[in-house]
C-alpha positions in Angstrom: 53.1 -30.2 56.8 52.0 -33.8 56.2 51.2 -36.2 58.9 54.3 -38.3 58.0 56.5 -35.2 58.3 55.0 -34.3 61.7 55.6 -37.9 62.9 59.1 -37.7 61.5 59.8 -34.6 63.5 59.0 -36.6 66.6 61.4 -39.5 65.8 64.4 -37.5 66.9 65.4 -33.9 67.4 69.1 -34.5 67.2 70.2 -35.6 63.7 71.8 -33.5 61.0 70.4 -36.2 58.7 68.0 -37.8 61.2 65.1 -37.5 58.7 66.5 -40.5 56.8 66.0 -42.7 59.9 62.5 -41.4 60.3 61.8 -42.0 56.6 62.9 -45.6 56.9 60.7 -46.1 59.9 57.7 -44.6 58.1 58.6 -46.1 54.7 58.6 -42.7 53.1 60.6 -42.9 49.9 61.9 -39.3 49.9 65.2 -38.3 48.6 67.3 -37.1 51.6 69.4 -34.1 50.8 72.3 -32.9 53.0 75.4 -30.7 53.2 78.6 -32.3 54.4 79.5 -30.6 57.7 80.7 -31.3 61.2 78.1 -32.0 63.9 77.8 -29.3 66.5 80.0 -29.6 69.6 77.6 -30.1 72.5 78.0 -31.8 75.9 77.0 -35.4 75.7 75.5 -35.9 79.2 73.9 -32.5 79.7 70.2 -32.0 80.5 68.4 -30.9 77.3 65.4 -28.7 76.9 63.9 -28.7 73.4 61.2 -26.3 72.2 59.4 -26.0 68.9 60.2 -22.5 67.6 58.0 -22.5 64.5 56.2 -24.7 61.9 55.2 -23.3 58.6 54.3 -24.3 55.0 55.9 -21.7 52.8 53.8 -21.6 49.6 53.5 -18.1 48.1 55.4 -16.3 50.8 57.0 -13.2 49.3 56.7 -10.5 51.9 55.1 -13.0 54.4 57.8 -14.1 56.8 57.1 -16.3 59.7 57.2 -14.2 62.9 57.0 -15.8 66.3 57.9 -15.0 69.9 60.6 -17.2 71.5 61.1 -17.4 75.3 64.0 -19.0 77.1 63.2 -22.3 78.8 63.1 -22.5 82.6 64.0 -26.2 83.0 67.6 -26.1 82.0 69.1 -23.6 84.5 69.1 -19.8 84.6 68.6 -18.2 81.2 72.0 -17.5 79.6 73.8 -20.2 81.8 73.6 -22.9 79.1 76.6 -24.9 77.8 75.3 -24.8 74.2 72.3 -24.1 72.0 71.4 -25.7 68.6 68.7 -25.2 66.1 67.3 -28.2 64.2 65.7 -27.3 60.9 63.8 -29.9 58.9 62.1 -29.3 55.6 60.1 -31.4 53.1 59.0 -30.4 49.6 57.3 -32.2 46.7 56.9 -30.6 43.3 59.0 -28.3 41.2 60.6 -25.2 42.7 63.7 -23.1 42.5 66.1 -22.8 45.4 65.2 -20.1 47.9 67.2 -18.1 50.4 66.3 -18.5 54.1 67.2 -15.8 56.7 66.9 -16.6 60.4 66.7 -13.4 62.6 66.4 -13.2 66.4 66.3 -10.0 68.4 66.8 -8.1 65.1 70.1 -10.0 64.6 70.7 -12.4 61.7 71.9 -15.7 63.2 71.8 -18.1 60.2 71.6 -17.8 56.5 70.6 -20.9 54.6 69.0 -22.0 51.2 66.7 -24.7 50.1 67.6 -27.7 47.9 65.5 -27.8 44.7 62.8 -30.4 45.0 61.3 -32.6 42.2 57.9 -33.9 41.6 57.0 -37.4 42.8 58.5 -38.7 46.0 59.8 -35.2 47.0 62.8 -34.4 49.2 63.5 -34.0 52.9 66.5 -32.5 54.7 67.6 -31.6 58.2 70.4 -29.3 59.3 71.6 -28.7 62.9 73.1 -25.3 63.4 75.2 -24.4 66.4 74.0 -21.0 67.8 75.9 -21.1 71.1 77.7 -17.8 70.3 74.3 -16.1 70.4 73.4 -17.1 74.0 73.0 -13.4 75.0 70.2 -13.1 72.5 68.5 -16.4 73.5 68.7 -15.5 77.2 65.9 -12.9 76.7 62.4 -13.2 75.2 62.3 -11.9 71.7 61.0 -11.9 68.2 62.2 -14.8 66.0 61.7 -14.4 62.2 62.2 -16.8 59.3 62.2 -15.2 55.9 61.8 -17.7 53.1 60.4 -16.0 50.1 58.8 -18.7 47.9 56.8 -18.3 44.7 53.8 -20.4 43.5 52.9 -20.1 39.8 52.4 -22.3 36.8 55.4 -24.6 36.6 56.5 -23.8 40.2 54.3 -25.7 42.7 56.8 -26.8 45.3 55.8 -25.8 48.9 58.5 -25.9 51.6 57.1 -27.4 54.7 59.3 -26.5 57.6 59.7 -27.1 61.3 62.3 -25.6 63.6 63.3 -26.7 67.1 65.8 -25.2 69.5 67.7 -27.4 72.0 69.3 -25.8 75.1 72.0 -27.8 76.9 72.1 -27.1 80.7 75.5 -26.3 82.2 76.9 -28.4 85.1 80.1 -29.3 86.8 81.1 -31.4 83.7 79.6 -29.0 81.2 80.6 -25.4 82.0 78.6 -22.5 80.8 79.6 -21.3 77.3 81.8 -18.2 77.0 79.7 -15.3 75.8 79.8 -11.7 75.0 78.4 -9.1 77.4 76.3 -7.6 74.6 75.4 -8.4 71.0 74.6 -5.4 68.8 73.0 -6.0 65.4 74.1 -4.5 62.1 70.7 -4.8 60.6 67.6 -3.1 59.3 65.7 -3.6 62.6 62.6 -4.8 60.6 60.0 -6.4 62.8 58.2 -8.5 60.1 60.9 -9.8 57.8 64.6 -10.8 57.7 66.9 -8.0 58.9 69.4 -8.2 56.0 69.9 -5.2 53.8 70.2 -5.1 50.0 73.2 -3.4 48.5 73.9 -1.4 46.4 73.6 1.3 47.7 75.6 0.8 50.8 73.9 0.0 54.1 74.5 2.2 57.1 73.3 2.6 60.7 74.4 4.5 63.8 75.3 2.6 67.0 76.0 3.8 70.5 78.3 1.6 72.7 78.6 1.3 76.5 81.2 3.6 77.8 83.1 0.7 79.4 83.4 -1.3 76.1 86.9 -2.9 75.9 86.6 -5.3 72.9 84.3 -5.5 69.8 84.3 -8.4 67.4 82.3 -8.2 64.1 80.6 -11.0 62.2 79.5 -10.2 58.6 76.9 -12.0 56.6 77.0 -11.5 52.8 75.8 -13.3 49.7 75.2 -12.4 46.1 71.7 -12.5 44.6 70.1 -11.9 41.2 72.8 -10.6 38.8 75.3 -11.1 41.6 74.6 -14.7 42.5 77.4 -15.8 40.1 79.6 -12.7 40.8 82.8 -14.8 40.2 81.5 -15.6 36.7 81.0 -12.0 35.7 83.1 -10.3 32.9 85.0 -7.0 33.3 83.2 -4.2 31.5 86.0 -3.7 29.0 85.4 -7.2 27.7 81.6 -7.3 28.0 81.0 -6.2 24.4 82.6 -9.5 23.3 79.9 -11.6 24.8 76.1 -11.8 24.6 74.4 -10.5 27.7 72.4 -13.7 28.0 75.7 -15.5 28.9 76.7 -13.5 32.0 76.9 -10.0 33.5 79.4 -7.2 33.6 81.2 -5.4 36.4 83.8 -8.2 36.6 84.3 -11.2 38.9 86.0 -9.6 42.0 84.0 -8.6 45.1 85.1 -7.1 48.4 82.8 -6.5 51.3 83.9 -3.5 53.3 83.0 -2.6 56.9 83.5 1.1 57.6 83.3 3.0 60.9 82.7 6.7 60.6 83.7 6.5 57.0 87.0 4.7 57.6 87.7 1.1 56.4 87.8 -1.0 59.6 88.1 -4.4 57.8 87.3 -6.2 54.6 86.1 -9.6 53.3 87.1 -11.5 50.2 84.1 -13.9 50.1 83.7 -17.6 49.4 81.7 -18.5 46.3 78.6 -20.3 47.5 76.8 -22.2 44.7 73.1 -22.8 45.5 71.4 -26.0 44.5 69.9 -24.6 41.3 73.3 -23.3 40.2 74.6 -24.3 36.8 73.2 -27.9 36.7 70.8 -28.8 39.5 71.4 -32.6 39.4 75.0 -31.9 40.6 73.6 -31.1 44.0 71.4 -34.1 44.6 71.5 -35.5 47.2 74.7 -33.7 48.4 74.3 -29.9 48.3 77.3 -27.7 47.4 79.4 -26.8 50.4 77.9 -23.8 52.2 74.4 -24.0 50.7 72.7 -25.0 53.9 74.9 -22.9 56.2 76.5 -20.0 54.3 79.9 -19.0 55.7 80.2 -15.8 57.8 83.3 -13.6 58.2 85.0 -12.2 61.3 86.8 -9.0 61.9 88.2 -7.4 65.0 87.2 -3.7 65.4 88.6 -3.4 68.9 91.2 -0.8 67.6 88.3 1.6 67.2 87.1 1.1 70.8 88.8 4.3 72.1 86.5 6.2 69.7 83.4 4.0 70.0 83.3 4.2 73.8 82.9 8.0 73.9 79.1 7.8 74.4 78.2 9.2 71.0 76.6 7.3 68.1 79.0 6.0 65.5 78.2 5.2 61.9 78.7 1.6 60.6 78.6 1.0 56.9 78.7 -2.3 54.9 79.2 -2.1 51.1 80.3 -4.4 48.3 82.7 -3.2 45.6 84.3 -4.5 42.4 87.6 -4.1 40.6 86.0 -1.8 38.0 87.3 1.8 37.8 84.2 3.1 39.5 83.9 0.0 41.9 80.3 -0.6 40.9 78.5 -3.9 41.1 75.2 -5.2 39.8 72.0 -5.9 41.8 72.4 -7.2 44.5 74.0 -8.5 47.7 72.2 -9.2 51.0 74.3 -8.1 53.9 74.0 -7.9 57.7 76.1 -8.5 60.8 76.5 -8.3 64.5 79.0 -6.9 67.0 80.0 -9.0 70.0 80.8 -6.6 72.7 82.9 -7.2 75.8 82.7 -4.7 78.7 85.1 -4.0 81.6 84.3 -4.8 85.2 84.7 -1.1 86.0 81.9 1.3 84.9 84.5 4.0 84.2 84.8 5.0 80.5 87.4 3.3 78.3 90.1 5.6 76.9 93.1 5.2 74.5 93.8 6.0 70.9 94.5 4.5 67.5 98.3 4.6 67.1 98.6 3.3 63.6 96.2 3.3 60.6 97.5 1.9 57.4 94.5 1.3 55.2 93.7 2.2 51.6 90.1 2.9 50.7 90.2 0.3 47.9 92.3 -2.8 47.1 95.0 -2.9 44.4 93.5 -4.5 41.3 94.6 -5.4 37.8 92.6 -6.5 34.7 94.3 -7.9 31.5 93.2 -10.1 28.7 93.2 -11.0 25.0 90.4 -10.8 22.4 90.7 -13.3 19.5 87.3 -12.7 18.1 83.7 -12.2 19.1 82.9 -14.7 21.9 86.6 -15.9 21.8 88.6 -14.2 24.5 90.2 -14.6 27.9 91.1 -12.3 30.8 92.6 -12.3 34.3 91.5 -10.1 37.2 93.7 -9.9 40.4 93.3 -8.1 43.6 95.4 -7.7 46.8 94.6 -6.0 50.1 96.9 -5.3 53.0 95.8 -3.3 56.1 97.2 -2.7 59.6 95.4 -1.0 62.4 96.9 -0.6 65.9 95.5 1.0 69.1 96.1 1.2 72.8 92.8 0.5 74.6 92.8 1.6 78.3 90.0 0.1 80.4 88.4 1.9 83.3 90.1 -0.6 85.6 93.5 0.5 84.3 94.4 -2.4 82.0 96.2 -1.4 78.8 95.6 -3.6 75.8 97.8 -3.0 72.7 95.8 -4.3 69.7 97.3 -5.1 66.3 94.8 -6.0 63.6 96.2 -7.1 60.2 94.8 -8.4 56.9 96.7 -9.7 53.9 94.4 -11.0 51.2 94.9 -12.1 47.6 92.6 -12.9 44.7 92.9 -14.1 41.1 90.3 -15.0 38.5 91.1 -16.3 35.0 88.3 -16.9 32.5 88.4 -18.3 29.0 85.6 -18.1 26.5 85.6 -20.0 23.1 83.2 -21.0 20.4 81.1 -17.8 20.5 81.2 -18.0 24.3 79.3 -21.4 24.4 82.4 -22.9 26.2 83.8 -21.2 29.2 86.3 -22.0 32.0 86.9 -20.3 35.3 89.9 -20.6 37.6 89.6 -18.6 40.7 91.5 -18.6 43.9 91.0 -16.5 47.1 93.5 -16.7 49.9 94.1 -14.6 53.0 95.4 -14.2 56.5 93.5 -12.2 59.1 95.0 -11.9 62.5 94.4 -9.7 65.6 96.8 -9.7 68.5 95.8 -8.4 72.0 98.8 -7.6 74.1 100.7 -10.5 72.6 97.8 -13.0 72.5 95.9 -14.1 69.4 92.3 -12.9 69.6 91.2 -13.5 66.0 92.8 -15.6 63.3 91.4 -16.5 59.9 93.7 -18.2 57.4 91.8 -19.4 54.3 91.9 -20.6 50.7 88.9 -20.9 48.5 89.9 -22.2 45.1 87.2 -23.0 42.5 87.5 -24.3 38.9 84.5 -24.4 36.6 84.0 -25.7 33.0 80.6 -25.0 31.4 79.5 -25.8 27.9 76.3 -25.2 25.9 75.8 -28.2 23.7 73.8 -26.4 21.0 73.1 -22.8 19.8 69.6 -22.8 21.3 71.2 -23.1 24.8 68.7 -25.8 25.8 71.2 -28.3 27.2 74.7 -28.1 28.7 77.3 -29.8 30.8 79.1 -28.5 33.9 82.2 -29.6 35.9 83.0 -27.9 39.2 86.0 -28.5 41.6 86.0 -26.2 44.6 87.5 -26.3 48.1 86.9 -24.6 51.4 90.1 -24.6 53.5 89.9 -22.4 56.7 91.8 -22.3 60.0 89.6 -20.0 62.1 89.4 -18.4 65.5 86.4 -16.1 65.2 87.1 -14.4 68.6 88.4 -15.4 72.0 85.0 -16.6 73.1 84.9 -19.5 70.7 86.9 -22.6 69.8 89.5 -22.4 67.1 88.9 -24.9 64.3 90.3 -26.2 61.0 88.0 -27.2 58.2 89.1 -28.7 54.9 86.5 -29.6 52.3 87.0 -30.5 48.6 84.0 -31.1 46.4 84.0 -32.1 42.7 80.8 -32.4 40.7 79.9 -32.9 37.1 76.7 -33.4 35.2 74.3 -32.7 32.3 71.1 -30.7 32.1 68.3 -30.5 29.5 65.5 -28.1 29.2 62.4 -29.7 27.7 58.7 -28.8 27.4 57.8 -32.1 29.0 59.9 -31.5 32.0 63.6 -30.5 32.6 65.9 -33.3 33.4 69.6 -34.3 33.9 72.1 -36.3 35.8 75.1 -35.6 38.0 77.8 -37.0 40.3 79.2 -35.4 43.4 82.3 -36.3 45.5 83.2 -34.8 48.9 86.2 -35.1 51.2 85.8 -33.3 54.5 87.8 -32.9 57.8 87.3 -30.9 60.9 89.4 -30.5 64.1 89.1 -27.9 66.8 91.2 -26.6 69.8 89.2 -28.8 72.2 90.4 -31.9 70.3 87.0 -32.7 68.7 87.4 -34.3 65.2 85.2 -35.3 62.3 86.0 -36.7 58.9 83.8 -37.8 56.1 84.2 -39.0 52.6 80.9 -39.3 50.7 80.2 -39.7 47.0 76.9 -39.7 45.0 75.8 -40.6 41.5 72.4 -40.5 39.9 70.6 -39.6 43.2 72.3 -42.4 45.2 75.0 -42.5 47.8 77.8 -44.7 46.4 80.3 -44.3 49.2 80.0 -43.0 52.8 82.9 -43.1 55.3 82.8 -41.3 58.7 85.2 -41.1 61.6 86.3 -38.9 64.5 85.1 -38.1 68.0 82.0 -36.3 66.7 80.9 -39.0 64.3 78.8 -40.8 67.0 77.8 -37.9 69.3 74.1 -38.4 68.6 73.8 -35.5 66.1 74.7 -37.6 63.1 73.8 -41.3 62.4 76.7 -43.6 61.8 76.0 -43.6 58.1 73.7 -41.8 55.7 72.1 -43.4 52.6 70.0 -41.5 50.1 67.7 -43.0 47.6 65.1 -42.3 45.0 62.6 -44.6 43.3 63.5 -43.1 39.9 66.5 -42.6 37.8 67.8 -39.0 37.9 67.1 -38.6 34.2 63.4 -39.0 34.9 63.3 -36.4 37.6 61.7 -33.1 36.6 63.4 -29.9 37.8 62.0 -26.4 37.9 65.1 -25.2 35.9 68.5 -23.9 36.5 70.1 -20.6 37.6 72.8 -19.5 35.2 75.4 -16.7 35.4 73.3 -14.2 33.5 71.0 -13.9 36.5 68.1 -15.6 34.7 66.5 -18.8 35.9 66.1 -20.9 32.8 63.4 -23.6 32.5 60.2 -22.2 33.9 
């Protein structure tokens, strides 16, 4: 890390985009990248304890994760009594490099999945993201191993090094800032590796055995899942029955539908219809400068209530948990690969007596209902539609050792559709996909988990010549989600719409392009916190930035963010682009 970056890290530890302010003070003309998101909800007048977790330059780092020991601070109250915890991650890079996935693991539990913006040669880039990790207080209350896996590659044409620094800030509780609600125990769904990220690659499916406390009364699952390689653009894949109509250098087979399943002892306990995250090298890299695609710096996670299985899980024996990813193909196969992990937030009873009860209703099919239909007009000239629906209902009576009977009803109703049209020998393609769903769990008449979501995405992509050396892209996607992850956290409503369009050219003298990006974002939660932002960018520059709401001036975001570059976007040199065939073009 350069001296300027180190000094920048000292300017402030509390800004999702604070590095811009530092850059201005230091007169460092770096492009400031950012993802539009709400600042974390933290107490404003609480005592803070900030510690540096790690600092690392990730050059050639495949198989060489950063592994450190992290201890809870002693100056902000008893460990585990905090009101909140945040992680502040700042990165600079100068050169050409592809986007890279970052996995943060603590106590063998994945707590944050991120990715890197693509840098360019010259002034370079800088970004900061502040992640709320309050829900993982039981992990941070104990000393443990903290791992950042960021696999980067240095070779001719790829010389960008990611210089990183990570701080953790603990907010002390007080009479005005009560301790955060927390689980009694967090159990990882992970590989338990001690030297790298704890995510698993599927296929094949990932399984492990877990033994629960006998007095467990509630269990809430959080699932991490993202496509990689031939599955990075899973929503752009073509059903196998139409794959012969297209060149394999355009996209992949196995269709565009994906479902992540969580199984307990071989029975489906809950499923996920995922959000399509586009990384910053996706389709046309200039689209995502300086504003990344939504979810690129904090990939969404998914929440399920497995409390109906507690009467079985609390028997003192190990139980098998499996995560897999399936398609709408007849054999349900997918390409390589997805990275998956998760955790289980466990609530125990005040009595040490074993929990009893039984599952009273189990209406779950092994696989969703799917359809595939289309029309072939000629080679490279066809369209198709894939649909999927999933409904499940699981009920149970959970009887705690203290005698309380909890009747649990967990329901999911999910819907998916994907229409794709290919023309002109598949050099022009459009995608219209929508994913909607309602996930709800009721505990004795009270809502414990609720997730109502809609993830529409429209894409137009066109190669401008037969050599596939240049192309244009238009993307319109939204993330609309009303979420209560579990009873220990705030309910929130997020609505984000992002449109982006641009051009990209591969050239021996350096790849280049241009792009525009427009975002409208709003957040509100059950505590009354609000945040809204409208921000637009064109040719590397912020052209509009409007912020409002109670969180807009809480010290975790400046009142406004500008971004700048000394050069026109067309002069910037990019490493290349990731395209739906799973190949990174341009190196």
